[in-house]
ROTOR-903791 format. One record per residue: residue number from 0; x, y, z of N, C-alpha, C in turn. Coordinates in steps of 0.1 Angstrom, whole numbers. Example, Ala and Ser with C-alpha at 12.3 -4.5 7.8 and 13.67 -1.06 7.14 Angstrom:
<nodes>
0, 132, -57, 78, 123, -45, 78, 132, -33, 78;
1, 128, -22, 71, 137, -11, 71, 129, 0, 79;
</nodes>
This chain:
<nodes>
0, 8, -12, 0, 0, 0, 0, 9, 13, 0;
1, 20, 12, 8, 29, 24, 8, 35, 26, -5;
2, 38, 15, -12, 44, 16, -26, 34, 23, -35;
3, 22, 19, -34, 11, 24, -43, 9, 39, -40;
4, 9, 43, -28, 8, 57, -24, 20, 65, -30;
5, 31, 59, -28, 43, 66, -33, 43, 68, -48;
6, 38, 57, -55, 37, 58, -70, 27, 69, -74;
7, 15, 69, -67, 5, 79, -70, 10, 93, -68;
8, 18, 95, -57, 23, 108, -54, 33, 112, -64;
9, 42, 103, -68, 52, 106, -79, 45, 109, -92;
10, 34, 103, -95, 27, 104, -108, 19, 117, -109;
11, 12, 121, -98, 2, 132, -98, 6, 144, -90;
12, 16, 142, -81, 19, 153, -71, 27, 165, -78;
13, 25, 176, -72, 33, 188, -75, 29, 195, -88;
14, 18, 191, -95, 14, 198, -107, 5, 210, -104;
15, 6, 221, -112, -1, 233, -109, -16, 231, -109;
16, -24, 240, -102, -38, 239, -101, -44, 241, -115;
17, -39, 251, -123, -44, 253, -136, -44, 241, -145;
18, -33, 233, -143, -32, 220, -151, -44, 211, -148;
19, -48, 210, -135, -59, 201, -132, -72, 206, -137;
20, -74, 219, -138, -86, 225, -144, -87, 221, -159;
21, -75, 223, -165, -74, 219, -179, -77, 204, -181;
22, -71, 196, -172, -73, 181, -172, -88, 178, -171;
23, -95, 184, -161, -109, 182, -159, -117, 185, -172;
24, -114, 196, -178, -121, 200, -190, -119, 190, -201;
25, -107, 185, -202, -104, 175, -212, -112, 162, -210;
26, -112, 158, -197, -120, 146, -194, -135, 147, -197;
27, -141, 158, -193, -155, 160, -196, -158, 161, -211;
28, -149, 168, -218, -151, 169, -232, -150, 156, -239;
29, -141, 148, -235, -139, 134, -241, -150, 125, -237;
30, -156, 126, -226, -167, 118, -222, -178, 119, -231;
31, -179, 130, -238, -190, 133, -248, -186, 132, -262;
32, -174, 127, -265, -169, 126, -278, -175, 115, -286;
33, -188, 115, -288, -195, 104, -294, -194, 105, -309;
34, -194, 117, -315, -197, 118, -329, -186, 113, -338;
35, -174, 117, -335, -163, 113, -344, -161, 98, -344;
36, -164, 91, -332, -162, 77, -331, -172, 70, -341;
37, -184, 75, -342, -194, 68, -350, -198, 76, -363;
38, -190, 85, -367, -194, 93, -378, -195, 85, -391;
39, -185, 76, -393, -185, 68, -405, -197, 59, -406;
40, -201, 53, -394, -212, 44, -394, -225, 53, -396;
41, -226, 64, -389, -237, 73, -391, -240, 77, -405;
42, -229, 81, -412, -230, 85, -426, -234, 74, -435;
43, -229, 62, -433, -232, 51, -443, -245, 44, -439;
44, -248, 42, -427, -259, 34, -423, -272, 43, -421;
45, -270, 54, -414, -282, 63, -411, -285, 72, -423;
46, -275, 78, -429, -278, 87, -440, -277, 81, -454;
47, -272, 69, -455, -271, 61, -468, -261, 66, -477;
48, -250, 73, -472, -239, 77, -481, -230, 65, -484;
49, -223, 66, -495, -213, 55, -498, -201, 57, -490;
50, -192, 47, -491, -179, 48, -483, -171, 60, -488;
51, -171, 62, -501, -163, 74, -506, -169, 87, -501;
52, -182, 88, -501, -189, 100, -496, -186, 102, -482;
53, -187, 91, -474, -184, 92, -460, -169, 97, -458;
54, -160, 91, -466, -146, 95, -465, -144, 109, -468;
55, -152, 114, -478, -151, 128, -482, -155, 137, -470;
56, -166, 134, -464, -171, 142, -453, -161, 142, -441;
57, -156, 131, -438, -146, 130, -427, -134, 138, -431;
58, -130, 137, -444, -119, 144, -449, -121, 159, -448;
59, -133, 164, -450, -136, 178, -449, -135, 183, -434;
60, -138, 174, -425, -136, 177, -411, -121, 180, -409;
61, -112, 172, -415, -98, 174, -414, -93, 187, -421;
62, -100, 190, -433, -96, 202, -440, -100, 214, -431;
63, -112, 214, -425, -115, 225, -416, -106, 226, -404;
64, -102, 214, -399, -92, 214, -388, -79, 220, -392;
65, -75, 218, -405, -62, 224, -409, -62, 239, -408;
66, -74, 245, -413, -75, 260, -411, -76, 264, -397;
67, -83, 255, -389, -85, 259, -375, -72, 259, -367;
68, -64, 248, -369, -52, 248, -361, -42, 259, -365;
69, -42, 263, -378, -33, 274, -382, -38, 287, -376;
70, -51, 290, -377, -56, 302, -371, -55, 301, -355;
71, -58, 290, -350, -57, 288, -335, -43, 290, -330;
72, -33, 286, -337, -19, 288, -332, -16, 303, -332;
73, -20, 310, -343, -17, 324, -344, -24, 332, -333;
74, -37, 329, -331, -45, 336, -321, -40, 333, -307;
75, -35, 321, -305, -30, 318, -291, -18, 326, -288;
76, -10, 329, -297, 2, 337, -295, -1, 352, -294;
77, -11, 357, -303, -13, 371, -304, -25, 376, -296;
78, -36, 368, -295, -48, 372, -288, -48, 367, -274;
79, -43, 355, -272, -42, 348, -259, -47, 334, -259;
80, -42, 326, -250, -47, 312, -250, -62, 311, -246;
81, -65, 318, -235, -79, 317, -229, -90, 321, -239;
82, -89, 333, -245, -100, 337, -254, -101, 328, -266;
83, -89, 322, -271, -89, 313, -282, -97, 300, -278;
84, -94, 295, -267, -101, 283, -262, -116, 285, -261;
85, -120, 296, -255, -134, 299, -253, -141, 300, -266;
86, -136, 307, -275, -142, 309, -288, -143, 296, -296;
87, -132, 288, -295, -132, 275, -302, -143, 265, -297;
88, -144, 265, -283, -153, 255, -278, -168, 259, -280;
89, -171, 272, -278, -185, 276, -280, -189, 275, -295;
90, -180, 279, -304, -182, 277, -318, -184, 262, -322;
91, -176, 254, -317, -177, 239, -320, -190, 234, -315;
92, -195, 238, -303, -207, 233, -298, -219, 237, -308;
93, -219, 249, -313, -229, 253, -322, -228, 245, -335;
94, -216, 243, -340, -215, 236, -353, -218, 221, -351;
95, -216, 215, -339, -219, 201, -337, -235, 199, -338;
96, -242, 209, -332, -257, 208, -333, -261, 209, -348;
97, -255, 219, -355, -258, 220, -369, -255, 208, -378;
98, -244, 201, -375, -241, 189, -382, -251, 178, -379;
99, -256, 177, -367, -266, 167, -363, -279, 169, -370;
100, -282, 182, -373, -295, 185, -379, -295, 185, -395;
101, -283, 185, -400, -281, 185, -415, -285, 172, -421;
102, -291, 173, -433, -296, 161, -440, -289, 159, -454;
103, -289, 169, -462, -283, 167, -475, -268, 166, -474;
104, -262, 160, -485, -248, 158, -485, -240, 171, -484;
105, -245, 181, -491, -237, 194, -491, -238, 200, -477;
106, -249, 199, -470, -251, 205, -457, -242, 197, -447;
107, -242, 184, -448, -234, 176, -439, -219, 179, -441;
108, -215, 180, -454, -201, 183, -457, -197, 197, -452;
109, -206, 207, -453, -203, 220, -448, -202, 220, -433;
110, -212, 213, -427, -211, 212, -412, -199, 206, -407;
111, -194, 195, -414, -182, 189, -409, -170, 198, -411;
112, -170, 206, -422, -159, 215, -424, -158, 226, -413;
113, -169, 232, -410, -169, 242, -400, -167, 237, -386;
114, -172, 225, -383, -170, 219, -370, -155, 215, -368;
115, -149, 210, -379, -134, 207, -378, -126, 220, -375;
116, -130, 231, -382, -123, 244, -380, -124, 249, -366;
117, -136, 249, -360, -137, 254, -346, -131, 244, -336;
118, -134, 231, -337, -129, 221, -328, -114, 221, -327;
119, -108, 221, -338, -93, 219, -338, -86, 232, -335;
120, -93, 244, -336, -86, 256, -332, -82, 256, -318;
121, -88, 248, -310, -85, 247, -295, -72, 240, -293;
122, -67, 231, -302, -56, 223, -299, -43, 231, -296;
123, -39, 241, -305, -27, 248, -302, -27, 256, -290;
124, -38, 263, -287, -40, 271, -275, -39, 262, -262;
125, -45, 250, -263, -44, 241, -251, -30, 236, -249;
126, -24, 232, -260, -10, 227, -259, 0, 238, -254;
127, -2, 250, -259, 7, 261, -254, 4, 264, -239;
128, -8, 264, -235, -12, 266, -221, -6, 256, -212;
129, -6, 243, -216, 0, 232, -208, 15, 235, -206;
130, 22, 239, -217, 36, 241, -216, 39, 254, -208;
131, 30, 264, -209, 31, 276, -201, 31, 273, -186;
132, 22, 264, -181, 20, 263, -167, 27, 251, -160;
133, 32, 242, -168, 39, 230, -163, 54, 231, -165;
134, 62, 231, -154, 77, 231, -155, 82, 220, -164;
135, 93, 222, -170, 99, 212, -180, 101, 199, -173;
136, 105, 198, -161, 108, 185, -154, 95, 177, -152;
137, 83, 184, -152, 71, 176, -149, 62, 174, -162;
138, 67, 178, -174, 59, 178, -186, 56, 163, -190;
139, 65, 154, -189, 63, 140, -193, 51, 135, -185;
140, 51, 137, -171, 40, 133, -163, 27, 140, -167;
141, 28, 153, -169, 15, 161, -172, 9, 156, -185;
142, 17, 155, -195, 12, 151, -208, 6, 136, -208;
143, 13, 128, -200, 8, 114, -198, -6, 114, -191;
144, -7, 122, -180, -19, 123, -173, -31, 129, -182;
145, -27, 139, -190, -37, 144, -199, -42, 134, -209;
146, -32, 127, -215, -35, 116, -224, -44, 105, -218;
147, -41, 103, -205, -49, 93, -198, -63, 98, -197;
148, -65, 110, -194, -79, 116, -193, -86, 115, -206;
149, -79, 118, -217, -85, 117, -231, -90, 103, -233;
150, -82, 93, -230, -86, 80, -233, -96, 74, -223;
151, -96, 78, -211, -106, 74, -201, -120, 79, -207;
152, -120, 91, -211, -133, 97, -217, -136, 89, -229;
153, -126, 87, -238, -129, 80, -251, -134, 66, -248;
154, -129, 59, -239, -133, 45, -236, -148, 45, -232;
155, -151, 54, -223, -165, 55, -219, -174, 60, -230;
156, -170, 69, -238, -178, 75, -249, -181, 64, -259;
157, -171, 56, -262, -172, 46, -273, -183, 36, -269;
158, -184, 32, -257, -194, 22, -252, -208, 29, -252;
159, -208, 41, -246, -221, 48, -244, -226, 52, -258;
160, -218, 56, -267, -222, 60, -280, -229, 49, -288;
161, -223, 37, -286, -229, 25, -293, -244, 23, -288;
162, -246, 25, -275, -260, 24, -270, -269, 35, -274;
163, -263, 47, -273, -271, 59, -277, -275, 59, -291;
164, -266, 54, -300, -269, 54, -314, -280, 45, -317;
165, -282, 34, -309, -294, 25, -311, -307, 32, -308;
166, -306, 42, -299, -318, 49, -295, -321, 61, -305;
167, -311, 70, -307, -313, 81, -316, -299, 87, -319;
168, -296, 88, -332, -283, 93, -335, -281, 108, -331;
169, -292, 116, -332, -292, 130, -328, -287, 132, -314;
170, -290, 122, -305, -286, 123, -291, -270, 124, -290;
171, -263, 117, -300, -249, 118, -300, -244, 132, -301;
172, -250, 139, -311, -246, 153, -313, -249, 163, -302;
173, -261, 161, -296, -265, 169, -285, -256, 168, -273;
174, -253, 155, -269, -244, 153, -257, -230, 158, -260;
175, -225, 156, -272, -212, 161, -276, -211, 176, -274;
176, -221, 183, -279, -222, 198, -279, -222, 202, -264;
177, -230, 195, -256, -231, 199, -242, -218, 198, -234;
178, -210, 188, -237, -197, 187, -230, -188, 198, -234;
179, -189, 202, -247, -180, 213, -252, -184, 226, -244;
180, -196, 228, -242, -200, 240, -234, -196, 239, -220;
181, -197, 228, -214, -192, 226, -200, -177, 229, -199;
182, -170, 224, -208, -155, 227, -209, -153, 242, -210;
183, -160, 248, -219, -159, 263, -220, -162, 270, -207;
184, -172, 265, -199, -175, 271, -187, -164, 270, -176;
185, -157, 258, -176, -146, 256, -167, -135, 265, -170;
186, -132, 267, -183, -121, 276, -187, -125, 290, -184;
187, -137, 294, -186, -141, 308, -183, -141, 311, -168;
188, -144, 302, -160, -145, 305, -146, -133, 302, -138;
189, -124, 292, -143, -113, 288, -134, -99, 290, -140;
190, -98, 291, -154, -85, 291, -160, -81, 305, -164;
191, -70, 311, -158, -65, 324, -162, -57, 324, -175;
192, -55, 335, -180, -46, 336, -192, -32, 333, -188;
193, -25, 325, -196, -11, 320, -192, 0, 326, -201;
194, -4, 332, -212, 7, 338, -220, 14, 349, -213;
195, 27, 349, -214, 35, 359, -207, 34, 372, -215;
196, 31, 383, -208, 29, 396, -215, 41, 400, -223;
197, 53, 397, -218, 65, 401, -224, 68, 395, -238;
198, 60, 384, -240, 62, 377, -253, 53, 381, -264;
199, 43, 390, -260, 33, 394, -270, 39, 402, -281;
200, 49, 410, -279, 55, 418, -289, 62, 409, -299;
201, 70, 399, -294, 77, 390, -303, 67, 382, -311;
202, 56, 378, -305, 46, 370, -312, 38, 377, -322;
203, 39, 391, -322, 30, 399, -331, 36, 401, -345;
204, 48, 394, -348, 54, 396, -361, 52, 383, -369;
205, 41, 382, -377, 38, 370, -384, 48, 366, -394;
206, 54, 376, -401, 64, 372, -412, 76, 366, -405;
207, 81, 372, -394, 93, 366, -388, 90, 352, -382;
208, 78, 351, -377, 74, 338, -371, 73, 327, -382;
209, 67, 331, -393, 66, 321, -405, 79, 317, -410;
210, 88, 327, -411, 102, 324, -416, 109, 315, -406;
211, 107, 317, -393, 114, 309, -383, 109, 294, -385;
212, 96, 292, -386, 91, 279, -387, 95, 272, -400;
213, 94, 279, -411, 96, 273, -424, 111, 270, -426;
214, 120, 277, -419, 134, 273, -420, 139, 264, -409;
215, 130, 260, -400, 133, 250, -390, 131, 236, -395;
216, 141, 231, -403, 140, 218, -410, 139, 207, -400;
217, 145, 208, -389, 145, 197, -379, 130, 195, -374;
218, 124, 206, -371, 110, 205, -366, 100, 201, -377;
219, 102, 206, -389, 93, 202, -400, 95, 188, -403;
220, 107, 182, -402, 109, 168, -404, 102, 160, -394;
221, 102, 164, -382, 95, 158, -371, 80, 158, -373;
222, 75, 169, -378, 60, 171, -381, 56, 161, -393;
223, 65, 160, -403, 62, 151, -414, 61, 137, -410;
224, 70, 133, -401, 69, 119, -396, 56, 116, -388;
225, 52, 126, -380, 39, 125, -373, 28, 124, -383;
226, 29, 131, -395, 18, 130, -405, 17, 116, -410;
227, 28, 109, -413, 28, 95, -418, 22, 86, -407;
228, 26, 88, -395, 20, 79, -384, 5, 82, -383;
229, 1, 94, -384, -13, 97, -383, -21, 91, -394;
230, -16, 91, -406, -23, 85, -417, -26, 70, -414;
231, -17, 63, -407, -20, 50, -403, -30, 49, -392;
232, -28, 57, -382, -36, 57, -369, -50, 60, -372;
233, -53, 70, -380, -67, 75, -382, -75, 66, -390;
234, -70, 55, -395, -78, 45, -402, -88, 38, -392;
235, -85, 39, -379, -94, 33, -370, -107, 41, -369;
236, -107, 53, -373, -120, 61, -373, -128, 60, -386;
237, -121, 59, -397, -127, 59, -410, -130, 45, -416;
238, -119, 38, -418, -120, 25, -425, -123, 13, -416;
239, -118, 13, -404, -120, 2, -395, -135, -1, -393;
240, -143, 9, -389, -158, 6, -387, -164, 1, -400;
241, -160, 5, -412, -166, 1, -424, -162, -14, -426;
242, -149, -17, -424, -145, -31, -425, -152, -40, -416;
243, -154, -36, -404, -162, -44, -394, -176, -46, -398;
244, -182, -35, -404, -196, -36, -409, -197, -46, -421;
245, -187, -47, -429, -187, -56, -440, -186, -71, -435;
246, -180, -73, -423, -180, -86, -417, -192, -89, -409;
247, -203, -81, -410, -215, -83, -404, -216, -79, -389;
248, -206, -71, -385, -206, -67, -370, -213, -54, -369;
249, -220, -53, -358, -229, -41, -355, -221, -29, -350;
250, -228, -17, -351, -221, -5, -345, -218, -7, -330;
251, -226, -14, -323, -224, -16, -308, -211, -25, -307;
252, -209, -35, -316, -197, -43, -315, -185, -35, -318;
253, -186, -26, -328, -174, -17, -331, -171, -8, -319;
254, -182, -3, -312, -180, 5, -300, -173, -2, -289;
255, -176, -15, -287, -170, -23, -277, -155, -26, -280;
256, -153, -29, -293, -139, -32, -297, -130, -20, -296;
257, -135, -8, -301, -126, 3, -301, -125, 9, -287;
258, -134, 6, -278, -133, 10, -264, -121, 3, -258;
259, -116, -8, -263, -104, -15, -257, -92, -6, -258;
260, -92, 3, -269, -81, 12, -270, -81, 21, -258;
261, -92, 27, -254, -92, 36, -243, -90, 29, -229;
262, -95, 17, -228, -94, 9, -216, -79, 6, -213;
263, -72, 1, -224, -58, -3, -222, -50, 10, -218;
264, -53, 21, -224, -45, 33, -221, -48, 38, -207;
265, -61, 37, -203, -64, 40, -189, -57, 32, -179;
266, -56, 19, -182, -50, 9, -173, -34, 11, -173;
267, -29, 13, -184, -14, 13, -185, -7, 26, -188;
268, -14, 37, -192, -7, 49, -196, 1, 55, -184;
269, -4, 55, -172, 2, 61, -161, 16, 54, -158;
270, 18, 42, -162, 30, 35, -160, 41, 38, -171;
271, 36, 43, -182, 45, 45, -194, 56, 55, -191;
272, 54, 67, -184, 65, 76, -181, 77, 69, -174;
273, 74, 61, -165, 85, 54, -158, 92, 44, -168;
274, 84, 38, -176, 90, 28, -186, 99, 34, -196;
275, 96, 46, -200, 104, 53, -211, 113, 64, -206;
276, 112, 67, -193, 121, 78, -187, 136, 74, -189;
277, 143, 83, -194, 157, 82, -196, 161, 74, -209;
278, 151, 69, -216, 154, 62, -228, 155, 71, -240;
279, 162, 67, -251, 163, 75, -263, 149, 77, -269;
280, 145, 89, -271, 131, 92, -276, 130, 87, -290;
281, 140, 88, -298, 139, 84, -312, 137, 69, -313;
282, 144, 61, -304, 142, 47, -303, 127, 43, -299;
283, 122, 51, -289, 109, 49, -285, 99, 52, -296;
284, 101, 63, -303, 92, 66, -314, 92, 56, -325;
285, 104, 51, -328, 106, 41, -338, 99, 28, -334;
286, 100, 24, -322, 93, 12, -317, 78, 14, -318;
287, 74, 26, -314, 59, 28, -315, 54, 27, -329;
288, 61, 32, -339, 57, 31, -353, 56, 17, -358;
289, 66, 9, -353, 66, -5, -357, 54, -13, -351;
290, 51, -10, -339, 40, -17, -332, 27, -13, -338;
291, 25, 0, -341, 13, 5, -347, 11, -1, -361;
292, 22, -2, -369, 21, -7, -382, 17, -22, -382;
293, 23, -30, -372, 20, -44, -371, 5, -46, -367;
294, 0, -37, -358, -13, -39, -353, -23, -36, -364;
295, -21, -26, -372, -31, -23, -383, -29, -33, -394;
296, -17, -37, -396, -15, -47, -407, -22, -60, -404;
297, -23, -64, -392, -30, -77, -388, -45, -76, -390;
298, -50, -63, -392, -64, -62, -394, -69, -69, -407;
299, -59, -70, -416, -62, -77, -429, -67, -92, -426;
300, -63, -98, -415, -67, -111, -412, -79, -113, -403;
301, -84, -101, -398, -95, -101, -388, -108, -104, -395;
302, -117, -110, -387, -131, -112, -392, -141, -114, -381;
303, -135, -116, -369, -144, -118, -357, -141, -107, -347;
304, -150, -105, -337, -148, -94, -327, -135, -96, -319;
305, -132, -108, -315, -120, -110, -307, -107, -107, -315;
306, -107, -110, -328, -95, -108, -336, -93, -93, -338;
307, -104, -86, -341, -104, -71, -342, -99, -65, -329;
308, -104, -70, -318, -100, -65, -305, -85, -67, -303;
309, -80, -79, -307, -65, -81, -306, -57, -71, -314;
310, -61, -68, -326, -54, -58, -334, -54, -44, -327;
311, -66, -41, -321, -67, -28, -314, -58, -27, -303;
312, -57, -38, -295, -48, -38, -283, -33, -36, -288;
313, -29, -43, -299, -15, -42, -304, -12, -27, -308;
314, -20, -21, -317, -16, -8, -321, -18, 2, -310;
315, -27, -1, -300, -28, 8, -288, -15, 9, -281;
316, -7, -2, -279, 6, -2, -273, 15, 8, -280;
317, 15, 8, -293, 23, 17, -300, 19, 32, -298;
318, 5, 34, -297, 0, 47, -295, 5, 52, -281;
319, 5, 43, -271, 9, 47, -257, 23, 51, -257;
320, 32, 45, -264, 46, 48, -265, 48, 61, -272;
321, 40, 63, -282, 42, 75, -291, 38, 88, -285;
322, 27, 88, -278, 21, 101, -274, 30, 109, -264;
323, 35, 104, -253, 43, 112, -244, 56, 117, -250;
324, 62, 108, -258, 75, 112, -264, 73, 124, -274;
325, 62, 123, -281, 58, 133, -291, 56, 146, -283;
326, 48, 146, -273, 44, 158, -266, 56, 165, -259;
327, 65, 158, -253, 77, 164, -247, 87, 170, -258;
328, 88, 163, -269, 96, 168, -280, 91, 181, -286;
329, 78, 182, -287, 72, 194, -292, 75, 206, -283;
330, 73, 203, -270, 76, 214, -260, 91, 218, -260;
331, 100, 209, -262, 114, 213, -262, 119, 219, -275;
332, 111, 216, -286, 115, 222, -299, 108, 235, -302;
333, 100, 240, -293, 91, 252, -296, 97, 264, -289;
334, 102, 274, -296, 106, 287, -289, 94, 292, -281;
335, 98, 298, -270, 87, 303, -260, 77, 312, -266;
336, 82, 322, -274, 73, 332, -280, 65, 327, -291;
337, 68, 315, -296, 61, 310, -308, 54, 296, -304;
338, 51, 294, -292, 46, 281, -288, 33, 278, -295;
339, 24, 288, -295, 11, 286, -302, 12, 282, -316;
340, 21, 289, -323, 23, 286, -338, 29, 273, -340;
341, 39, 270, -332, 46, 257, -333, 36, 245, -330;
342, 27, 247, -320, 17, 238, -317, 7, 237, -329;
343, 4, 248, -335, -5, 248, -346, 1, 241, -358;
344, 14, 242, -361, 20, 235, -372, 20, 220, -369;
345, 23, 216, -357, 22, 202, -354, 8, 196, -355;
346, -2, 204, -350, -16, 200, -351, -20, 199, -365;
347, -14, 208, -374, -17, 208, -388, -14, 194, -394;
348, -4, 187, -389, -1, 174, -395, -12, 164, -392;
349, -19, 166, -380, -30, 157, -377, -42, 161, -386;
350, -44, 173, -389, -55, 177, -397, -53, 173, -412;
351, -41, 174, -417, -38, 170, -430, -41, 155, -431;
352, -37, 148, -421, -39, 133, -420, -54, 131, -419;
353, -61, 139, -411, -75, 137, -409, -83, 139, -422;
354, -78, 148, -430, -84, 150, -443, -80, 140, -453;
355, -68, 135, -453, -63, 126, -463, -66, 111, -460;
356, -65, 107, -447, -66, 93, -443, -79, 87, -448;
357, -91, 93, -445, -103, 86, -449, -105, 86, -464;
358, -100, 96, -471, -101, 97, -486, -92, 86, -492;
359, -79, 86, -488, -70, 77, -493, -74, 62, -489;
360, -78, 61, -477, -82, 48, -472, -94, 42, -480;
361, -104, 51, -483, -116, 47, -491, -112, 44, -505;
362, -103, 51, -511, -99, 49, -525, -91, 36, -526;
363, -82, 34, -517, -74, 21, -517, -83, 9, -515;
364, -92, 11, -505, -101, -1, -502, -110, -4, -514;
365, -115, 6, -521, -124, 3, -532, -117, -2, -544;
366, -105, 3, -547, -98, 0, -560, -88, -11, -558;
367, -82, -13, -546, -72, -23, -544, -76, -34, -534;
368, -86, -32, -527, -91, -42, -517, -88, -39, -503;
369, -95, -45, -494, -94, -42, -480, -80, -47, -475;
370, -75, -58, -479, -62, -63, -474, -51, -54, -478;
371, -51, -49, -490, -41, -40, -495, -40, -27, -486;
372, -51, -22, -481, -51, -11, -473, -43, -14, -460;
373, -46, -25, -453, -40, -28, -441, -25, -32, -442;
374, -21, -38, -453, -7, -41, -456, 0, -28, -458;
375, -6, -19, -465, 0, -6, -467, 3, 2, -454;
376, -7, 0, -445, -5, 7, -431, 7, 1, -424;
377, 9, -12, -426, 21, -19, -419, 34, -14, -426;
378, 34, -13, -439, 46, -8, -446, 50, 6, -442;
379, 39, 15, -441, 42, 29, -438, 47, 30, -423;
380, 42, 22, -414, 47, 22, -401, 62, 18, -400;
381, 66, 8, -407, 80, 4, -407, 89, 15, -413;
382, 85, 22, -424, 92, 32, -430, 94, 44, -420;
383, 83, 47, -413, 84, 58, -404, 93, 55, -392;
384, 94, 43, -388, 103, 39, -378, 118, 41, -382;
385, 121, 37, -394, 135, 39, -399, 138, 54, -400;
386, 128, 62, -404, 131, 77, -405, 133, 83, -391;
387, 126, 78, -381, 128, 83, -367, 142, 80, -362;
388, 147, 68, -365, 161, 65, -361, 171, 73, -368;
389, 169, 77, -381, 178, 85, -388, 178, 99, -384;
390, 166, 105, -381, 165, 119, -378, 166, 122, -363;
391, 166, 112, -355, 165, 115, -340, 177, 123, -335;
392, 189, 120, -338, 200, 128, -333, 200, 143, -335;
393, 195, 147, -347, 194, 161, -350, 184, 167, -341;
394, 173, 160, -339, 162, 166, -330, 167, 168, -316;
395, 175, 158, -311, 180, 160, -297, 190, 171, -296;
396, 198, 173, -306, 208, 184, -306, 200, 197, -306;
397, 190, 198, -314, 182, 211, -314, 175, 213, -300;
398, 170, 203, -294, 163, 205, -281, 174, 209, -271;
399, 186, 203, -271, 196, 207, -262, 200, 221, -264;
400, 201, 226, -276, 205, 239, -279, 195, 249, -274;
401, 182, 246, -276, 171, 255, -271, 171, 256, -256;
402, 174, 244, -249, 174, 244, -235, 185, 253, -229;
403, 197, 252, -236, 208, 260, -232, 207, 275, -234;
404, 201, 278, -246, 200, 292, -249, 188, 299, -242;
405, 178, 291, -240, 166, 297, -234, 159, 307, -242;
406, 161, 307, -256, 155, 316, -264, 152, 310, -278;
407, 145, 316, -286, 141, 311, -299, 153, 310, -308;
408, 154, 300, -317, 164, 300, -327, 159, 308, -339;
409, 167, 318, -342, 163, 327, -353, 172, 325, -365;
410, 166, 323, -378, 174, 321, -389, 185, 332, -391;
411, 196, 328, -398, 207, 338, -400, 202, 350, -408;
412, 192, 348, -417, 187, 359, -425, 178, 369, -418;
413, 174, 365, -406, 165, 373, -398, 173, 382, -388;
414, 167, 393, -384, 173, 402, -375, 163, 406, -364;
415, 169, 409, -352, 160, 413, -342, 162, 428, -339;
416, 151, 435, -337, 152, 449, -333, 153, 450, -318;
417, 163, 457, -313, 164, 458, -298, 151, 464, -293;
418, 146, 459, -282, 134, 464, -276, 137, 471, -263;
419, 129, 481, -259, 131, 488, -246, 131, 478, -235;
420, 137, 481, -224, 138, 472, -213, 124, 469, -207;
421, 114, 479, -208, 101, 476, -203, 94, 465, -211;
422, 97, 465, -224, 90, 454, -232, 96, 441, -229;
</nodes>
């Protein structure tokens, strides 16, 4: 019992109060994240759209998210983390209800586009706020705890959504919108602005910021590798439910199978920081890519609920290894005055994957077959692992340089104008 208390204290102790308010908002929001889990099934079975049309709608969600993360990152640096989060959550709640009431394909597509834009605009501001309030030595724990909350909510939502969908699909959209509004209320009443006032002047120069990011080849290479991993990972939202439906499995079965992802993370994620602490992050990310590739590749052989569940458990282990290493690397590779924009660029890789994965997955599945899709996921996972091993040393050198300098890396072609001491 003493060992358990010590482990719990080491895992959760000493984190700022603001972090726990953000953590609570994350948990509540994810408890209602019904729609994205069942969107592919809703579009194909309830609305009668084809797999390609469903992939297009989900892809437009990703396109909207790409605009949202770009705008959200800029607003988080220039306007502030808190107002960006509030605007994003309230806007997303309104768009969620609009999507649930839409009927025609064009209206559903437009609703998905706008919902993706508002919902994903919150990501950069949230990530920047986490880095603002949590000291560097505690970030691995903090990001792991936040990821744990995400998946605890996801596991519950997947099971509850399967039951709610049998009663009324509109209920999914209403509950999801309500949790977004509750999260906005927590931020409004409990979370202060965390952006340092002294960084506002530096963040207000969009051309210099864009030049810094576009010339940061180490960071952009890291973002590109995350894009490839996301193309594989996001097939569980778009093509996996369709594949299970083709095998005669119900939406409730899909909900139960995909809930294994959240359950395993809830049970094991809090132990991951100790497991990977002190290990080479490039090796951890490479292993994660291999495990995810193998898990999705085995989906080609699945046909029963237990086999689909086994594949989910395998690629979930890769996801658990990938997430905390990714989050700490983003924090260490982001200059302080550009945290929002750097978070936005990283989130952009997820949105590009969100737009591309369902479309590419649907095309490959229709023209080359279901098995080819999953074999391709395995191959892409292995290639990403090799790339992590090759590019890892450069990332660590850049992170070390930023820690030592304590300031942004500015390209040689850029210049800084001396500021008054007050600024």
